[in-house]
Each structure stands twice: as C-alpha cells, then as structure tokens.
N, C-alpha and C positions, 0 to 999 in steps of 0.2 A: 565480457568479463572473463578473466582467466578461469580455466576449468576444463575437464575432459570433454571432448567433442568427438562424435563419430557419426557414421551414417545412420539414418533413421531405420529402426527395425523393431519388430515386436519383441517384448520381453519373453524369454523362455528360460526354463531351468537349465543352469550351466551343466556342462558335461562333468561327470564325476572324475575326481582325481584317481589316477592309477599308480600303483606302486611297482608294477612289473617293468622290467627293463626290456629293451629290444633284443633280438637274437644275437646281435653283436656285442651285447653288454653296454650299449651306449646309454646316454642320458635320456630321461623322460622327455617326451615332446610336450611343450606347453601350448602348442598351436590351438587346440580346442579352447583352452582358457583365454588365450589372447583374442581369439575370434569373438568369444562372448563379451569380453571386456571392451573390445573395440566398438561394440554396438551400444554400450552404455553411455548415456549422455551426462549423467550426474555422478558426483563422487559417492553419494550414499549408495547408489546402485552398484558402482564398482566395488565398494566395500562389502555389500551384501553378496555379490557374486563370489568374491574371494572367501567370505565366511562359509558359504555353501560348499565351495570347492575344497576348502581346507577342513570341512566337517567340524567347525568350531561350535562350542556351546552357545546358547543364546546370551549374547553380551548385553542385552537390555535388562537382564535380571541379575540380582545379586548371586543367585545360585549358579548362574552361568559363569560369572567371574570367579566364584569359589572353585568350580571345576577346572578352570584355567590354572588357578593357583596350585591345586592338588596335583596337576599333571603338567606343571609349567615347562620343564625341560623338554619333554616330548613335543608339546604343542609349539613352543618357541622354535624348535629345530624345524618342525614341519613348515612354519610360516617363513622362517629365515631361508630355507632351501629355495622356496619360490622367489624370495627377494633377490638372493644372490644370482640365481639363474636368469633373472629378468631385470638386472640392475640398470639396464639401458632403457627400459620401458617405463616412462614416467607415470602411466596410468596404473600399472601394477605396483610400482614402488609407492606411489601416492596413496593407493588404496590400502596398502599394508600399513603405511604410516597412520592412516585414518583408523585402522583396527587397533593399532597400538595406542593411539590417543584415546580411543574408547575404553581400553583396558585401564588407562591411567586414572579413571574415576575411583579405582581401588588403590589406596596408598601403598599397599604391599606390592602389588603388581607394578605400580609406577616405579618404585625403587628397583625392583628386579629388572625392569626394562631399561632403566637408565644405566644399570650396571652392565647390561649387554650392549650399550652404545646407541640408544635410541636417538640421542641428540645428533649424532653423526649421520643418521639416516634422514633426519628432518632438514638439516641445514642446506644440503645440496638442492632440495626441492624449492627453496626460497628463491634461488637464482633463475628459475624458469617461469615464464609467464603462465603456462598452463597449470602449474601447481603452486604458485606463490601464495595465493590466498589459503589453500589447503594447509600448507606448511606453517604459515603464520597462525592459522586457526589452531593448529596442533600446539604450537608454542604457547598461545594464549590459554588454552585449556590446561596444559601441563603446569604452567606457572600459577594458574588459578587454584589447582588442586595440590600443587607441589609443596614439598617441604623446603626448609631453608637451604640445605646443601644443593638441591636441584636448582633452585632459583638462582643461587650464586653461580652455579655452572653456566646457566643460561645468560647471566649478566655479562659473562666474558665474551658473549657473542654480540655485544652491543655494536661494535664496528660494522658488522654485517647488516644489522637493522638500520643503522644510520645511513648506510649506502642505499638501502631500499628506499628510505625516505627522500634521499637526495635524487635518486634516479627516477622516482615516480611521484613527482610533486602534485599531480592531479588525481592520484589514486587514493581517495580518502578511506576506502575499505582497508587497503594495506596499511595506511597510516594509523587507523583506529586499532587494528590488531597489533601492530608493532609497538605502539605507544602503550597499549594495555599490557603487553608482555613486559615491556621495560618497567612499567610502574610497579609490577609485582616483583620482578627480579632485582631491580636496583634497591628497592626497599629492604630486601633480605640481605643484600651485600653491604650496604653502607649506612643504613639507618640504625646506628647504634652509638653509644657514648664513646667507646674507644675508637681510635683511628683505625679504619679497615686496612687490610693489606693493600699495598700500592697497586697490585695488578688490577684490582677492581676500579680504582680511581683512573688508572691509565686507560682501561678498556672503555670507560664511559665517554671519553673525549668531550667533556662537559662544555668547553668553549664552542665546539661545533654543534653539540646536541641541543643546547638551550635555544639558539636562534631558530633551529629547525622546528622545535616544538611550538614556539611562538608563531612561526609561519603557518603551521597547520591549524592552530587555535583560531587564527584570524580569518580563515577561509569561511565563506558564508555557509557552505554545506556541512561544516563540522558538526557531528552529532553529539548527543549527550554523553555517550560512552567515551568518545574521544576526549571531550572536554573534562569529564570527571577524572579520567586516568591521566590526562596531561597535567591537571592540577596536582594530583597525587605524585606524579613523577617529579614535577618541579619542587614540590615540598620536600621530597627525599634528598634533593641535592643541596639544600640550603645550609646544612650544618658543615659537613666535611669539605664541601666544594664552595664555600661562601665567597671566596675571592672571585671565582668565575661568575658566580651569581651577581655579585655587585658590579661586575663589568658588563652586565646585560640589563640596563635600566628598563627595557620593555617588559622583562620578566617580573621585576619588582612592581612595576605599574600594574601589571595584570593581577599579581597577588593582592596589592592594596585595593584594587577595584573589586576583587572577589569578596571583600569585607562587606559589600552592599548586597550580597546574595540573600534571598529569602530563606535559604537553607542554612540553618544554624550549624549543621555539621561542616558545611563548606567554610563558613566564617571561622569556626574554631580550628579547622585544619590550616586555614590561611594564617591565623594568628600564631599557631604553633610553628608554622614554617618561618614566619618573620622573626619569632623569638629565636629560633635556631640559627637563622641567618646572622644574628648579632651575638651568638654565644661565644665563639672562640675569640673574636676580636675585642671582647668587652673587658672592662677593668673590674676588679673586686670592689665591693661597696666599702664605704668608709666605716670603720669599726670604732674608732676612738676620736674623741675631741681633745684638742690641746688647750687646756684652760689658760695658758699664758697668752696664746694667740687671741683667745676670747677677751681676756682682760685688756690687752693692748688695743683691740678693736673698739671696745666700749669707751676706753679713755680717749680715743680719737674722736668719738662722737658719731652717731648714726647719720647716714644720708637722710635727707628730708623724707623721701618716699618710704624708707624703712622705718623711720621714726613715726610717721603717720600710721603705718600698718600696726606697729606696736601699740600706739595710743588707742587705736580703734579696738584692738583686741583686749587691751588691759596690760600695761607694761609689767605689773607684778606677777602676771600669769604666764608671761612668755618664757620659753625655754632658756634663753640666754640669762635672764634675771635669776631664775631658779637655780641655774647651774652655778653662777657666780656666788650666790648666797650659800648654796650647799657646799661649795669648795671652801669658802671662808669658814663656815661652821665646822667642817671636817678638820681643817687645820687648827681651829681653836680647840676642838675637842682633844686632839692629839697633844697640843701644848699643855692643856689642863691635866691630861693623864701623866705627862712628864713630871708634873708638880705633885699631884695627889695619889698617883699609883693606883687609882680606882678603876680596875678593868670592868667591873660590873656597871659602873656609871657610863663608861665608854661604850659598853655594849648597848645600853638603852639608847644612847645618842645615835650609834651606827644603825640600829634597827629603824629609827625614824628617818635617817638620811637615805637609806637604801630604797625606800618606797617613795621618796620625794623626787629623785632625779637619777638618770642612768649613770652619770659621771660624778655623782656626789662622793663616791669612795674610789680613790685612785692610789697609784703608787706614790710614795714619798718617803721622807725620813728626816731625822734630826740632823741638821748640818752645822758645821763650823768652818770658818775660813782657815785654811792652812797658811800660816804666815810665811813659811818658806817658799811654797809654790804659788801662793796667791790664788789657789783654787779651792772651792768648797769640798768638804769631805763629810761623809756620814760619821756620826759620833755615837758612842755608847753612853746613854744617859741613865743606865742602871735598870732599865726595863727589860723584860724577857724577850724583847724584839728590837730590831734596828729599823727594818723596813716597815712602813706603816701597815701595809696589807697583811703582814705576818701577825698583826695584832688581832685580826678577825677571829680566828679559831680560839684564841686565848680569851677574848671577850665573850664569845659564845659559851665557853666552858664556865666562865665566871657567873654568867646568868644561870646556867643549869645548877651550879653549886649552891645557889640560894634556895633551890628546891621549891620554887613557886610555880605551880602547874600552869598558871595563866601566862607565864613568860617563856615557856618551852618553845612556843612558836617563834618568838623573837630570836632565840638562839639558833634555831634551824634556819631562819632567814639569813642570819649572818654567815653561817657555814655555807649556805648556797651561794651567797655573793662571793665568798672566798673562792669557791670552786669555779665560778664564772670568770672572776678576775684572772685565775690561773689557767683558764681555758680547759678546765676539767668538767666539761658539760655532762658526760654520762653520770658522774658522781653527783652533780647538782640535781639532775632530773630524778635519779634514784632516791635521793633524800626527799625531794619534793613529793614524789609519789607516796612515800611512806608518811609524810606529814599530812597529806590530803586525807589519808585514811583516818588520821587522828582528828583533824579539824578541816572539814570540807568547805569552810566558809571564809578562809583567808585568801584573798585574791592573788597575793604575790606568789604563792605556791603554784597556782595555775600558770602565771606568767613564766616561771622557770620551766614548767613542762613544755611550753611552746618552743623552747630552744632545742629540744631533743631531736633525734633522727627519725622518730616515729611521727610522721607528719599528720596522720589521721588522728592519733591520740593528741597531738599538739593542737589541732584545730578544735577537737572536742573540749580540751581544757581551756582554750581561748574563749570559747562561747560560754562555758560554765563560769569562768572568771568574770566575764562581763556582767553576769547576773548577780554577782556577790554585792553585798552592801558595803558601804564605807570604803570603796575602792578609791585610791588616790588618782589624781589626774595622770601622773606618769604611768602608773600601772594600767589604768584604763586605756590610754592611747597606745601603750605598748601591746596590750592584748589585742586591740583593734587592728593594729598594723600587722601583727602576726596572722590574725584571722583573714585579712585581705590577701596576704601573700600566699598562705597555704591553700586557701580555698580557690584562689585564682589559678594556681598551678594545677591543682587536682582537677578542677573543672575542665580546663583545656585538654588535659591528658585523657580524662574519662571519655569525653565526647569523641576524641580522635580514635579511641580504642574500641568503640562500640557502634552499634546501629540504633537508629531511632526505635524506641519502644523497649529496648533492652533495659535491664535494671541499672546497669552501669551508665547508660545514656541518661536515664531519668535522674540518677544521682549527680551526674555531671552538670545538668541544668541547675540543680539545687546548689551545687558548689558555686557556680558562676553567679547566681542570683545573690547568694549570701555574701560573696566577695564584693559585689557591686554595691549592695546595701551598706556594708560596713565602710567601704571606701567613701561613699557619699557622706556618711556621718562623720568620718574622720576629717575629710576636707572641710566640712562645714564648721566643725567644733574645735579642732586642734589648733595650737598656736601657729602663727604664720612662720615662725622660725624653728618649728619642730624638726628634729633631725630626720625623721622619716616622712615628712610632708612630701618631699620630692618623690620618694618611692611609691607612696600611696597615690599620688597624682598620676604617675606613670600608669599604674594599674587602672585608675579611674578612667583615663583617656582610652586605654586599650579595651577595657571591658565595656565602656559605653558604646564604642563602635561595634564590638563583637555581638553584644546583646541586642542592640537596637537595629543593627543592619541597615536595611533600606529606609528606615524611618529617619536616619540622619540626613541632614542636608549635604549637598555635594561639596560645599565649602566649609563644612563642620562648624558652622556658626554657633551651634549649641555648646561648643567646648571653649568659647572665648573666655568665659569667667574662670574656668579651670586653668587655661593657659596663662591668664593674668596672675593667678595664684602661684603657678609654677615659676613665673618670672620673678616674683617676689621671693619665693623660697630659694631660687638660684642666687639672687642678689644677697640674701642673708648669708648663704654659704660662702660666697666669695668675700663678703665683708669680714667674715670671721676667719678668713685665711685658709679656707678649704675649697679648692675648686671642685665643683660637682663631678664625681667620677663618672666615666662613660660606662655605666653598668649595662647589662644586657637589656634591662627594661627601659633604660633611658634611650639607648640606641634604637630599640624597637619602636617606641612611640615617636621618636624623631623620624624614623624611616616612614612610618605610616603617615605622619603629617606632611612629609615632603612629597610623597608619591600618590596620596589618596586622590586629591582633586584632579591632577592631570591623568591619573590612571582611570578614574571614572569617566572622564571626557573621552578617552581613547577606547576603553574596553566595555563601556556600559552595554552596548548592543550584544556583546558576547556573553557577559555575565547574565543578562536578561534571559538568555537561552536556558540557563540553569533553572530559572524560576517560572518560565512559561508553561502552563498546563498543557499547551498544544505542542510545545517544543519537541517533546518526546516522539510525537507522531510526525511532525513536519521535518525534523532534522535528523531522524534516525537513518542510517545508511542502509539501503536495501542491498543485501549481498547477492541478489538474483535468485531465481527459483531453485536452481541446482544447489547452490551453496546454502540456501535457506534450509533445504531438506537435509543437507549434511549436518547443519547445526542441530536440527531437530533430532536427528539420529544420535548424535554425540551426547545430547542432553537427555535422551530417553533412557531412564533407569527406573525400574519398577520393583515394588515389593512382590513377594511370591503370590499374593492374591490378585496381582495385576494392577494395583493402585500405583499411580505415579508418585515417585519420591518428590518431596517438596524442593523447589528451586530457591536460591537466595532471593530475598526481596529486593525490588528496585528501590532506588533512592527516592525520598519524598521530601517535602518542604516542612521544616520544623519551626514551630513557634513556642515560645515560653509561655506557659499558662500558670495561673495561681494554683490550680489543683495539682499540676505536676510538681511544683516546688514544695507545696505544703506536705505532700505525701512523703517527702524525703527530708523533712526538717523536724527536729525535736520541738515539741509543742511548748517546752519550757525555755530552753536556752537558744533554740534556733539552729543548733548544729546540724549541718547536712550529713546524712548517712543513709546507707541502704540496709542497715541492721538495727533499726529502731524497734522497740517493743511497744505493742498496742496496749492501750488501757483496756482492761478486761471488762469494764463496765459499759462504756459507750462504743468501744472499738474504733474510735475516730482519732482521739489524741494519741500521739506517739512520743516516746521518750528514749533518751540515750541509755538510761539505766534506772535502777531504783532510786538513786539519789535525785535525779531530775524529776522523777514521778512524785517523790515525796515533797520536793520543794514546790511543785506546781499544784499539789492537792488543795491547799486553801482557796485558790482561785478556781480550780477546775471542778471542785465538788458541786458547785452551784449549777453547772451545765451538764454534768455527767449523768447518764441515764440511771446509774445505780444510786 
C-alpha cells in the first residue's frame, strides 16, 4: 500500500527544533528531523513527530485548534518554513499536509489554510505512489468539512482525479477516496437550479467520468462508501449534464436498479436524480383545453375502447361531458345577459359553473360577421363589457350590491376565477386567504390556495379542503391532484436533504405516504378522461416504486392496471386533439419503466450490497494499518473533558412505519407537517391549527383522555 516506509527502529522523542543559525549565517539543518522521520513507518507517526518538532498545540482538542487560530500567522510560518525547505521530501511534505488536514476540522482554520494555498500543497502528492492515499484522504476530509467555495475550487481538480482513476484501475482505496471527494465537490459546483459557470462543466469531463464511475461500481470489492458516494456523484450530474447522462445507458440502468434498495434514502435520491435527468429536456404541462377541438372530437364519435371506458365510469360524470355542458351553459348565460342586462343573475350562474368544471368559464365575446371582410368581429351590445371574462368582476360586484351576506362567498369566488383566468395568482390566493378567515367551510377557497407559491400552505389547504362538506367533484379531484403533486415533491426533497431519524426525514416519509394515498384514491375514483389523470398516474407509478422498493416484482407486474389506465388517459388526450406533453414526470416514469427490469438484472448484486447487513464488514476497503491509524488521528477530536466528539452516523436501512407517518400527519385533515400542535388532553392527536382541532373535536372527544 502507498505510504511512508523506512527502516525499523524504536520510537524516540524527536530532536527539538533550533532557531539559531550556523556561524556562517547559513540555513538551519533539518537532518535530525529527517532522521527521525525516516524511521517512522506510518503517516500518523510522521505527523506526530512534526507536531512535536514544531511545538504545535494539541490538535486533538478544540482548545488546541483555538490556540492555532489565535497565533495563526506565526504558527503557519513556522510550519511553512519547514515545508519550503524540504519540498522534495515527500514524507515531510506529506506529514505537513496531514497536519493541515487535521486543522481543517475547524472551519475558520480551513478557510485560512486555503487562502494560503493548501490545495497547491495537496495536489502534487497525489501524483506519487507513496503519498497518493494521504493526499486523497486530505481532499476527502477537506471536502467533507469544507464550505461551498472550497468544494468548488476542488471540483476544478476533477481532471487530476479522473487520471488517478484511469491510471490505477485496481486501486479501490484511491477510487473510494477520489469518488468521495468528487461527490462532495461536484454537488457544490453544479447542483443548483441555475446553470453553473462553464468552467465547472468543462472540468468534470462527464463523458469520461461516468463510464469510469460505473466501472468501479461494478468491481466485486467496491465498498459501501464507494457505492454511496458514487450514487451521490451520479445523481449530481443528471440535471446540468443530462445529455451526457443519457448517452450512458449503464448509468441510467444503475439508477433504476437502485430503486430496489432497502434504503429509503437511496430510493428517494435515485428518484430525485431521475426527475432531474428529465428536467431541462421536458415540455410544460397543458394548461388549457380547446373546447372547439373537444366538440369536434365528440361529433366524430368515440373509439370503442374509450366509449367503453366512459360507459363503465358513467358518461354524465366524465370530464368531457361536463366540459361541453358547462361551455354550453356559459354561452347561454352570456346570451341571456345580452337580453336582460341582469349581472346579478349572471353572477349566480357563474358561481355555479366555476365549481363545476375547470374550463367552464373561458374567453369569448359577442361576435358579428363583417360583410366587407367576411370575418367575425367582436361587437358592442350595450353591456359594460365586450370580452366575456371582463364580466366576472362586474357580476361579482352586482352580487355584493344586493347586500346578502350568504352570497358574499359567491362574489369572492368569481373574483378569484377572474384573477386565475388573467394569471394573477398572487391576487387570487390573497383573496382566498381572506375569504377562508370569514368562511373556512367553502372548498373552492382552499383549491385556489393550492395554486400559490407557498407549497406547504398549499398542501395544508388541499388537505383541509378535502375535509369540507358539499365539495363538487371538480374541486375534490382538483384538491387531490394538488395534494399529490405538492406532497410528492416535498417528500422527495425532504428525504434527500436529511438523515434518517431527523425531523425533516420523518416529515419526508409522511409527505410521500400522503402523496401515495391520495394518488391511489384519485386513480381509483376520478374520471378516465380527467385532465390530471395522466399526471397523477405518473406520480402513482414513481411513488409506488420508491415507497415499496424491493417489494416490487422485477417486471413491475403490480403496475399493469395503472399502466392500462395511463394508456386510456393518453388515448383520450389524443382523441381530444391534445398530444400528451413530455412533462418532467412523464419522461421520468418512462425512463424508470424502460430501464428498471434490465437494470435490476444487471445491477441487482451491486444494489444488494447497499442492503446486506454484513456488506459493511465484508466489502469495506481496509486502508492498511498505517493509513488506518492516520484516519483515526484525523478523526480524533475531543472536548476539554477528554470525551470524544460525536462522529456522523453511518447510513442505515429505512422502512416506512405507521407510527412514523402518523406522528407527522394532522389527525383531522391528514396534512403532513413537522409543526403540528398536540391535543393538550391526550397528547396523542396532532393538528395543523385550532381550526382542524375544532373540526375534529366532535369525533375526538370520545377517545380523548380529558
């Protein structure tokens, strides 16, 4: 194994450093130091000799690191003088790099050392066999403790690390350290929404890097740390380097196969990576339906299999039927208004249409044929509006003018719909929030709140709205769709951002479970031609695989019914003249379905190493006694009373349990949250707020201790 080697000798206290110069004023002789270091066989011994020689404080204690900080310039010059004078001695330079690495446990010292050029001292050591592991260990330690700027700087050294992987294909220790370093550094450099500076993308050499990572993952001796960091590194590249990732099918197969891991964190990281893989190349979702296309399609007649699906569900309850009926009623109401000028009556009709169907209120106007041009033109019929949607605020005001308190909610609903049609969502949600304070029992207000930018508030409102009585089918399924979409995104993000046992991790599980439950209900109960059926099925497929993990069959036979429903939903969309857009979710579920089975066949033995209880013992790479002692020294940091500071926990296998989920779900509406309030009586029930607690009390008081 690479590392310092010298002749066998007994350990003795190193000769003390002298500051006196020779008679001729020449430089200090380092021969006594070199002699002591030559006798040291292990890097930690070299570092200790140098610490004694340089009279450094105890670096294993916080007080020692504080002393270094308080006298940094003097201590750094003392160390650097020895480094410069012995720059050709790999054992001395390596030992000094080990000392600097030890100091990097303190973030302030780490930043000061990097300002002094620590990276330039580490990189040359990587090229030499004797110091390669030491230097890579230093990079791994620094990136583990390092801030964003330092990690980005290390990311620019990716070409050097790639060459190490290429030149030493059988050195799994070097591979583990290099891949660990890259996982931390690359994440800081490119794992953000905005496109990173080109210098980072160029340095990564992704088309070269990805096959190398896959090569080391497939080696039988690859340990858990290598596998975990390799998965993390691959996940970082999928967003901004998606084209290179798509050109590496083996990588996508590995990601798909990782969805069978017993570790929920791994499954969610993989799902997140696959979502990002399809982010930039995706198309926006369909926002509007063209009623003219729908009318033309219905007049042509439904294909037999779509007609059968409609009949099985109930043709009068299907979205297409409700849309056509609503559009006809909307046009009729406008024509009636042109005759009777009754904006109040129009308002009452609009309020009913708004909760019946998403596209019941659309743009239009009174038209007349221009005899000269032969083209239709909008005409003035003496109403205070020409375009039909301009009538909405006028109709709302007409309702308010009547002064009937029970109809104020209807006026607010119409104003909200006007804001939505005009894409003025912040105004719509502001009005909805105010309206909920007045009447918390009207479901449409909650539906509008789900459209806002505050996704956690949107999810809370979706769950509250679903508990309301007298909710229309459109509003109910609209709330359910938003609940699936928001909770699914939040769940994947929470689990990727946290560790098992953390509050955010537990909350993430609750989000995923909530999204999956609502997706199952939507898929089972919504019309087969519902506009959001495709999106909810995408989530259902992805969440089923992510939540169930190894419980799924390798051919995903459990999803056949869902895939059949998706085929029907696609056929409805195509029949109505709208090709299903290639949204991020659609592309993600297509990617999973394409690569899952071949990926499992190819990578199952590797993924099983994530899950084996003995894998950590059998497949961990032993760095050798000398390097093992160096690792122990680098990680040795104690409180002033001598107690060891806690080290980060190792990964473990995560399963979703009922207790975990219920602790983070509102006992009334089921909203997942980490900031629920306990019932003061039984201290078991949990609620979003006083409103949920009050609504739940008639049922809860029978079981509450109080």
